[in-house]
N, C-alpha and C positions, 0 to 999 in steps of 0.2 A: 513487599513492594516489587515492582517490575521495572527494570530499565530496558529501554528499547533503543537500538542504534540502527538507523537506516543507511543504506549504501546503494550505489548503482545508478545514481542520477547522472545527467550530463547533457550534452548538446547532440541532437540527432536531427537529421533531415526528415521532412514529412514523408510518411510511408515506411519509415524505419522502425526498429524495435529496440527496446531496452528491458532489462530485468532488474527490478528493485528487490533488495533484500532487507529484511528486518530481523536482527538478531536480538533475542530476548535473554534476560539475565536469569530466567528460571524456566522450568519445564513448561512448554506451551501446551502440553497435553492437559494440564490442569486449568488452563485459562479458558473461561467460558466462550469468549468471542474475541477474535482479532480482526483488524481491518486496515484498510488504507483510505486515507482522506487526502484531499488536495486543496490548496488555496492559491488562486491566481491573484495577481496584483489588483488591488481595488475591489476584490470580491470576498465573500464569506467562505469559510472552510466548508467543503462539501464531501459527502460520502462517495467513495469510488467503488469499493468492494468490501464485503464482509465474509468471514469464514468462522463458523461456529465450531465448538468442540465436537459436535456431531457431524461435522463435515458438510453442513449445509452452506450454500453460498448465496450471496445477493449482490447484484451489480447495479450501478447507476445506468439508466437507459442508454446514455450516450457512449458507454464503453462496452456494452454487451456485444459479444462476438469478437471483440478486439483484445480485451484484457482478461487475464486469468489469475485468480488468487489460489495459492497452494501453500502447503507447509511441509516441512521436514522435521518431524518430532525429535529425531535423533540429534539434529543440529540446533534445535530450539529456534528455528528460523522460519519466517513466513516470507513468501515471494509474491511479487506482482509482475507477471509477464505482460508486457505491453507491446502489441503489434499494430501495424497500420497507424502509426501515430500521426496526429494532426496538430497544426499550430495551436488549436484551442485546448490541447492537452497540456500546454505549458503551464507549470505551476510548481509550487513546493509541495512535495508529497510527504505525508506524515503517516507513520505507523501508529496504530492504536491497539491497546489491549484493555479489555473490560474484565475485571477480576475482583471478586468480592465486592461488587457494587461500586467499584471505583474505576475511573478512566485513567489510563496511563498513556503518555505520548512520547514519541521520540522527538528529536530536534528538527527532523525533516531533511529531505534531499531534493535539490532543484533539478527539474526536468525542463529543458528548453527544446522546443520543436520548431525548426526553421522551415519556412515555406519555399 
C-alpha cells in the first residue's frame, strides 16, 4: 500500500505562487505514475499533472506553462509548483499514486486563489 500526505495549500492572491508537496510512505522510485488532481466545488475531479517513473510529464492544458510537477526520490516526495495562479485554480488538490494497478489518494489540500 501507499499512504500519501499533501501539504502546502492555502490562500493566495491571483498571480501568486504556491508549492504543494506530497509525501509518500514508500519509495516513489518504484511507483509507476504519480500525479496531482483537483476538484473544485460542484465539479468533478480532474487531472492537473502526471509524472511517470520514466520522468515523462503530462499537464492539463489550462495549467501548461504555469504549473510544474517534480519529484525528490530521496525524500519520497512529489511537488507541484504553481505560478501565476488564477481564481479558477481554486480547488482541493489531491495527490495520486498508481502502483500495481491500484490508485492511491491523499486526503487533499485546499488552494484558494482570490481575485
